[in-house]
N, CA, C and O atoms as a MOPAC input file, in Angstrom:
PM7 MOZYME 1SCF
protein

 N    -11.62900 1   -41.86300 1    24.93000 1
 C    -10.79000 1   -40.56800 1    24.75200 1
 C    -12.00400 1   -39.72500 1    24.19400 1
 O    -12.65200 1   -40.27900 1    23.30700 1
 N    -12.41200 1   -38.43600 1    24.59500 1
 C    -13.14100 1   -37.54000 1    23.72500 1
 C    -13.22900 1   -36.82700 1    22.54100 1
 O    -12.81000 1   -35.67000 1    22.55400 1
 N    -13.68100 1   -37.27500 1    21.54400 1
 C    -13.34700 1   -36.47600 1    20.28900 1
 C    -14.31700 1   -35.67100 1    19.84800 1
 O    -14.36600 1   -35.45800 1    18.63600 1
 N    -15.33700 1   -35.02400 1    20.77800 1
 C    -16.18800 1   -34.10800 1    20.22100 1
 C    -16.66000 1   -33.25100 1    21.37800 1
 O    -16.69200 1   -33.78900 1    22.48400 1
 N    -17.05000 1   -31.91900 1    21.25500 1
 C    -17.09800 1   -31.06900 1    22.42800 1
 C    -18.73000 1   -30.51100 1    22.08500 1
 O    -18.82600 1   -29.75600 1    21.11700 1
 N    -19.73500 1   -30.78500 1    22.68200 1
 C    -21.13000 1   -30.42100 1    22.31000 1
 C    -21.19700 1   -28.91300 1    22.75600 1
 O    -20.68800 1   -28.75500 1    23.86500 1
 N    -21.70100 1   -27.74500 1    22.17600 1
 C    -21.82100 1   -26.50000 1    22.83000 1
 C    -23.25900 1   -26.25900 1    22.96000 1
 O    -23.91700 1   -26.50400 1    21.94900 1
 N    -23.96100 1   -25.78200 1    24.11000 1
 C    -25.11400 1   -25.38200 1    24.48200 1
 C    -25.35400 1   -24.10600 1    24.75500 1
 O    -24.70300 1   -23.66900 1    25.70300 1
 N    -26.14500 1   -23.29800 1    24.18200 1
 C    -25.99600 1   -21.71200 1    24.43400 1
 C    -26.55300 1   -21.79000 1    25.89500 1
 O    -27.59400 1   -22.41700 1    26.09000 1
 N    -25.93600 1   -21.21000 1    26.87000 1
 C    -26.58200 1   -21.10800 1    28.07900 1
 C    -26.92600 1   -19.62900 1    28.78800 1
 O    -26.68600 1   -19.21300 1    29.92200 1
 N    -27.46900 1   -19.12400 1    27.84700 1
 C    -28.20000 1   -17.80600 1    28.10500 1
 C    -29.48600 1   -18.05900 1    28.67500 1
 O    -30.26200 1   -18.98900 1    28.45200 1
 N    -29.60500 1   -16.90000 1    29.59100 1
 C    -30.72900 1   -16.90900 1    30.51300 1
 C    -32.07000 1   -17.15100 1    30.19000 1
 O    -32.88300 1   -17.81600 1    30.83100 1
 N    -32.23900 1   -16.48900 1    29.02900 1
 C    -33.67500 1   -16.57300 1    28.58500 1
 C    -34.07200 1   -18.21000 1    27.74700 1
 O    -35.18400 1   -18.58200 1    27.37500 1
 N    -32.69200 1   -18.98500 1    27.63000 1
 C    -32.79000 1   -20.23200 1    26.90500 1
 C    -32.96100 1   -21.56600 1    27.67600 1
 O    -32.39600 1   -22.63100 1    27.42500 1
 N    -34.16200 1   -21.20700 1    29.00900 1
 C    -34.01800 1   -21.94500 1    29.82500 1
 C    -34.47100 1   -23.64800 1    29.03100 1
 O    -33.93700 1   -24.74900 1    29.16900 1
 N    -35.65500 1   -23.20800 1    28.21100 1
 C    -36.06700 1   -24.47200 1    27.89300 1
 C    -35.44300 1   -25.35000 1    26.67000 1
 O    -35.32000 1   -25.03400 1    25.48600 1
 N    -35.06800 1   -26.63200 1    27.38400 1
 C    -33.84900 1   -27.10700 1    26.30000 1
 C    -34.51600 1   -27.29800 1    24.86200 1
 O    -33.65200 1   -27.42200 1    23.99500 1
 N    -35.75300 1   -27.35300 1    24.40600 1
 C    -36.48900 1   -26.80000 1    23.15900 1
 C    -35.94300 1   -25.97000 1    22.70800 1
 O    -35.37500 1   -26.18800 1    21.63800 1
 N    -35.87500 1   -24.80000 1    23.24300 1
 C    -34.98700 1   -23.54200 1    22.70800 1
 C    -33.49400 1   -23.34100 1    22.36600 1
 O    -33.07600 1   -22.49600 1    21.57400 1
 N    -32.70500 1   -24.26200 1    23.09300 1
 C    -31.29100 1   -24.22800 1    23.07400 1
 C    -30.68100 1   -24.95800 1    21.77200 1
 O    -31.05600 1   -26.08900 1    21.46400 1
 N    -29.68500 1   -24.22300 1    20.99800 1
 C    -29.01000 1   -25.03500 1    20.00700 1
 C    -27.91000 1   -25.78700 1    20.77800 1
 O    -27.58200 1   -25.76000 1    21.96500 1
 N    -27.46100 1   -26.44700 1    19.74200 1
 C    -26.29900 1   -27.54800 1    20.08400 1
 C    -25.31200 1   -27.62200 1    18.85100 1
 O    -25.84500 1   -27.97500 1    17.79900 1
 N    -23.95900 1   -27.34600 1    18.81100 1
 C    -22.96700 1   -27.83900 1    17.74300 1
 C    -22.00000 1   -28.71000 1    18.46500 1
 O    -21.52200 1   -28.74000 1    19.60000 1
 N    -21.89000 1   -29.43900 1    17.32100 1
 C    -20.73700 1   -30.48900 1    17.87100 1
 C    -19.34600 1   -30.27200 1    17.31200 1
 O    -19.07300 1   -30.48800 1    16.13200 1
 N    -18.34300 1   -29.76500 1    18.35300 1
 C    -17.10100 1   -29.54900 1    17.85500 1
 C    -15.97300 1   -30.72800 1    17.66500 1
 O    -15.60300 1   -31.16500 1    18.75500 1
 N    -15.42100 1   -31.26500 1    16.67600 1
 C    -14.51200 1   -31.94200 1    16.44200 1
 C    -13.36800 1   -31.61400 1    17.31100 1
 O    -13.09000 1   -30.41500 1    17.27600 1
 N    -12.54500 1   -32.40400 1    18.16100 1
 C    -11.50200 1   -32.22100 1    18.57300 1
 C     -9.99200 1   -33.16300 1    17.85800 1
 O     -8.79200 1   -33.05900 1    18.11400 1
 N    -10.58000 1   -33.85300 1    17.11300 1
 C     -9.88400 1   -34.90100 1    16.21000 1
 C     -8.43400 1   -34.21800 1    15.66700 1
 O     -8.61800 1   -33.52800 1    14.66400 1
 N     -7.27000 1   -34.26000 1    16.04800 1
 C     -5.93900 1   -33.83600 1    15.05600 1
 C     -5.75900 1   -32.31200 1    15.50900 1
 O     -4.69100 1   -31.83400 1    15.12500 1
 N     -6.51400 1   -31.51400 1    16.19000 1
 C     -6.27700 1   -30.23800 1    16.16000 1
 C     -5.58700 1   -29.58300 1    17.13300 1
 O     -6.12200 1   -29.64900 1    18.23900 1
 N     -4.53600 1   -28.95100 1    17.07000 1
 C     -3.96700 1   -28.13700 1    18.01800 1
 C     -4.79500 1   -27.30800 1    18.83200 1
 O     -5.75100 1   -26.71800 1    18.33000 1
 N     -4.48200 1   -27.19700 1    20.18400 1
 C     -5.02800 1   -26.42600 1    21.38600 1
 C     -5.73500 1   -24.91700 1    20.83000 1
 O     -6.80500 1   -24.42500 1    21.19100 1
 N     -4.84100 1   -24.43700 1    19.93100 1
 C     -4.91400 1   -23.15700 1    19.68000 1
 C     -6.02300 1   -23.34800 1    18.53100 1
 O     -6.81500 1   -22.41200 1    18.63500 1
 N     -6.37400 1   -24.18200 1    17.49900 1
 C     -7.19700 1   -24.39100 1    16.51400 1
 C     -8.51500 1   -24.97700 1    17.23800 1
 O     -9.51000 1   -24.97700 1    16.51300 1
 N     -8.70000 1   -25.50500 1    18.62500 1
 C     -9.66600 1   -25.92200 1    19.29400 1
 C    -10.44300 1   -24.82700 1    19.73300 1
 O    -11.56900 1   -24.51300 1    19.34800 1
 N     -9.67200 1   -24.23100 1    20.64800 1
 C    -10.10300 1   -22.52200 1    21.06000 1
 C    -10.81000 1   -21.75500 1    20.04400 1
 O    -11.95300 1   -21.32700 1    20.20500 1
 N    -10.13200 1   -21.59700 1    19.03100 1
 C    -10.85400 1   -21.06700 1    17.96100 1
 C    -12.26400 1   -21.54900 1    17.16200 1
 O    -13.17800 1   -20.80300 1    16.81100 1
 N    -12.18000 1   -22.99300 1    16.98000 1
 C    -13.40900 1   -23.48500 1    16.89900 1
 C    -14.43200 1   -23.18400 1    18.01300 1
 O    -15.47900 1   -22.70000 1    17.58300 1
 N    -14.37500 1   -23.33600 1    19.16200 1
 C    -14.93400 1   -23.06100 1    20.13500 1
 C    -15.41200 1   -21.88900 1    20.43300 1
 O    -16.50400 1   -21.89500 1    21.00200 1
 N    -14.77800 1   -20.59400 1    20.15800 1
 C    -15.27400 1   -19.49800 1    20.11900 1
 C    -16.15200 1   -19.34700 1    18.51200 1
 O    -17.23600 1   -18.78000 1    18.65400 1
 N    -15.95600 1   -19.60700 1    17.60900 1
 C    -16.83200 1   -20.04400 1    16.36500 1
 C    -18.05100 1   -20.32200 1    16.52800 1
 O    -19.02400 1   -19.62600 1    16.23900 1
 N    -18.00600 1   -21.76300 1    17.18700 1
 C    -19.51100 1   -22.45900 1    17.52200 1
 C    -20.11800 1   -21.92800 1    18.47900 1
 O    -21.24400 1   -22.34900 1    18.74500 1
 N    -19.58800 1   -20.95000 1    19.19100 1
 C    -20.02100 1   -20.23900 1    20.35700 1
 C    -21.01200 1   -19.06400 1    20.05200 1
 O    -22.00100 1   -18.62100 1    20.63600 1
 N    -20.38700 1   -18.75700 1    18.96900 1
 C    -21.29400 1   -17.21500 1    18.29900 1
 C    -22.02100 1   -17.74600 1    17.14600 1
 O    -22.61500 1   -16.89300 1    16.48700 1
 N    -22.12000 1   -19.07800 1    16.71200 1
 C    -23.18100 1   -19.62400 1    16.06400 1
 C    -24.44900 1   -20.11900 1    16.68400 1
 O    -25.60500 1   -20.06600 1    16.26700 1
 N    -23.89500 1   -20.66200 1    17.89400 1
 C    -24.95700 1   -20.94400 1    18.60300 1
 C    -25.90300 1   -19.51700 1    19.19800 1
 O    -27.03100 1   -19.10100 1    18.93500 1
 N    -25.02000 1   -19.14100 1    19.93500 1
 C    -25.84300 1   -17.76100 1    20.36700 1
 C    -26.32500 1   -16.74100 1    19.11500 1
 O    -27.28400 1   -15.99800 1    19.32100 1
 N    -25.79200 1   -16.72700 1    18.10400 1
 C    -26.56100 1   -15.93000 1    17.15300 1
 C    -28.19400 1   -16.92200 1    16.84900 1
 O    -29.22000 1   -16.40700 1    16.40500 1
 N    -28.08000 1   -18.01300 1    17.12800 1
 C    -29.50900 1   -18.34900 1    16.76200 1
 C    -30.33400 1   -18.42800 1    18.09100 1
 O    -31.52100 1   -18.75000 1    18.12700 1
 N    -29.77000 1   -18.18500 1    18.89400 1
 C    -30.16200 1   -18.47600 1    20.20200 1
 C    -31.01400 1   -16.81800 1    21.17100 1
 O    -31.86200 1   -16.64700 1    22.04700 1
 N    -30.05900 1   -15.89700 1    20.25200 1
 C    -30.19300 1   -14.56700 1    21.05200 1
 C    -31.32800 1   -13.82300 1    20.13400 1
 O    -31.16900 1   -13.86300 1    18.91400 1
 N    -32.26300 1   -13.26800 1    20.57800 1
 C    -33.22200 1   -12.60500 1    19.97000 1
 C    -32.45800 1   -11.18000 1    19.53100 1
 O    -31.80200 1   -10.65700 1    20.43100 1
 N    -32.47400 1   -10.70200 1    18.61300 1
 C    -32.02400 1    -9.23000 1    18.09000 1
 C    -32.84100 1    -8.31500 1    18.16800 1
 O    -33.36000 1    -7.74700 1    17.20700 1
 N    -33.02200 1    -8.09900 1    19.27500 1
 C    -33.95800 1    -6.39200 1    19.62500 1
 C    -32.95400 1    -5.71700 1    20.65100 1
 O    -32.03500 1    -6.21700 1    21.30000 1
 N    -33.42400 1    -4.44100 1    20.58600 1
 C    -32.02100 1    -3.47800 1    21.24800 1
 C    -32.74700 1    -3.37000 1    22.69100 1
 O    -32.37200 1    -2.39000 1    23.33400 1
 N    -33.63900 1    -4.12300 1    23.27400 1
 C    -34.11100 1    -4.40700 1    24.42200 1
 C    -33.32400 1    -5.11300 1    25.18000 1
 O    -33.23700 1    -4.88300 1    26.38700 1
 N    -32.37700 1    -6.44400 1    24.34000 1
 C    -31.45400 1    -7.03300 1    25.06800 1
 C    -30.03900 1    -6.67400 1    24.83500 1
 O    -29.21700 1    -7.43600 1    24.32600 1
 N    -29.81200 1    -5.52200 1    25.22000 1
 C    -28.40000 1    -5.03100 1    25.01800 1
 C    -27.51800 1    -5.94600 1    25.67200 1
 O    -27.78300 1    -6.26500 1    26.83100 1
 N    -26.35900 1    -6.48500 1    25.02100 1
 C    -25.47200 1    -7.04600 1    25.97200 1
 C    -25.67200 1    -8.78900 1    25.53900 1
 O    -24.67000 1    -9.50100 1    25.47100 1
 N    -26.85500 1    -9.27000 1    25.30700 1
 C    -27.09800 1   -10.37200 1    25.66400 1
 C    -26.13300 1   -11.07700 1    24.72500 1
 O    -25.48200 1   -12.00400 1    25.20800 1
 N    -25.94800 1   -10.74800 1    23.39400 1
 C    -25.40300 1   -11.90800 1    22.44600 1
 C    -23.79800 1   -11.66500 1    23.02300 1
 O    -23.22700 1   -12.75600 1    23.03300 1
 N    -23.37100 1   -11.13600 1    23.25300 1
 C    -21.84700 1   -10.98600 1    24.31600 1
 C    -21.71100 1   -11.81800 1    25.70100 1
 O    -20.74700 1   -12.47400 1    26.09400 1
 N    -22.74800 1   -11.63400 1    26.21600 1
 C    -22.92600 1   -12.65200 1    27.28500 1
 C    -22.97900 1   -13.67000 1    26.88600 1
 O    -22.07500 1   -14.38700 1    27.31700 1
 N    -23.84700 1   -14.27500 1    26.01800 1
 C    -24.11600 1   -15.58800 1    25.61400 1
 C    -22.97200 1   -16.38700 1    25.01600 1
 O    -22.73900 1   -17.59000 1    25.13400 1
 N    -22.20200 1   -15.29600 1    24.23800 1
 C    -20.99900 1   -16.15700 1    23.95500 1
 C    -19.65500 1   -16.22300 1    24.69100 1
 O    -18.80000 1   -17.10700 1    24.61600 1
 N    -19.65200 1   -14.94400 1    25.51900 1
 C    -18.80200 1   -15.33700 1    26.59600 1
 C    -18.90700 1   -16.81500 1    27.88200 1
 O    -18.09700 1   -17.59100 1    28.38900 1
 N    -20.32700 1   -16.58300 1    27.96100 1
 C    -20.83200 1   -18.10500 1    28.68700 1
 C    -20.66100 1   -19.54700 1    28.23300 1
 O    -20.28700 1   -20.53100 1    28.87200 1
 N    -21.01600 1   -19.42300 1    27.01500 1
 C    -21.09100 1   -20.50600 1    26.34200 1
 C    -19.71700 1   -21.22100 1    26.14400 1
 O    -19.51800 1   -22.42800 1    26.28500 1
 N    -18.57200 1   -20.02600 1    25.70300 1
 C    -17.40400 1   -20.33200 1    25.44100 1
 C    -16.89800 1   -21.12000 1    26.71200 1
 O    -16.53900 1   -22.28700 1    26.55000 1
 N    -16.83900 1   -20.45300 1    28.18100 1
 C    -16.53900 1   -20.77100 1    29.07500 1
 C    -16.65200 1   -22.23700 1    29.47400 1
 O    -15.74400 1   -22.93200 1    29.92900 1
 N    -17.88600 1   -22.59000 1    29.23600 1
 C    -18.59500 1   -23.71000 1    29.64300 1
 C    -18.35500 1   -24.96700 1    28.50500 1
 O    -18.45400 1   -26.13800 1    28.87100 1
 N    -18.07400 1   -24.65900 1    27.28600 1
 C    -17.50000 1   -25.36500 1    26.33300 1
 C    -16.21100 1   -25.61400 1    26.96200 1
 O    -15.99400 1   -26.80800 1    27.16700 1
 N    -15.24600 1   -24.75500 1    27.34400 1
 C    -13.73300 1   -24.61700 1    27.65200 1
 C    -13.70800 1   -25.95000 1    29.19500 1
 O    -12.81300 1   -26.76100 1    29.43500 1
 N    -14.65600 1   -25.78900 1    29.76000 1
 C    -15.02700 1   -26.49300 1    31.10400 1
 C    -15.17100 1   -28.08600 1    30.96000 1
 O    -14.70600 1   -28.86400 1    31.79300 1
 N    -15.87300 1   -28.48500 1    29.79800 1
 C    -16.22200 1   -29.68400 1    29.28000 1
 C    -14.62200 1   -30.17500 1    28.21600 1
 O    -14.58400 1   -31.30100 1    27.72000 1
 N    -13.57100 1   -29.28600 1    28.02900 1
 C    -12.89500 1   -30.04500 1    27.33600 1
 C    -11.89100 1   -31.35100 1    28.16400 1
 O    -11.66300 1   -31.25300 1    29.37000 1
 N    -11.53800 1   -32.13600 1    27.61700 1
 C    -10.70200 1   -33.26100 1    28.46000 1
 C     -9.35200 1   -32.62800 1    28.66400 1
 O     -8.62900 1   -31.96700 1    27.91800 1
 N     -9.24100 1   -33.03700 1    29.90600 1
 C     -7.56300 1   -32.56400 1    30.73100 1
 C     -6.33500 1   -32.93600 1    29.77200 1
 O     -5.18000 1   -32.70600 1    30.13100 1

């Protein structure tokens, strides 16, 4: 049984694994809604670390959160 899901930012500019952040999210004893909320929160944290906050990269943070969240959902056990 999978008890954790690891999130890694999938932003295009974080191609090097040395640059990507990772957070483990526990799944034990949580409802589906709580898991989704935790994944979204973790996605935001990962992207906040990895997306540079410059005006030249408009929308990168939002895309990072969306893509990271979708990737994490895909890794959830069925």
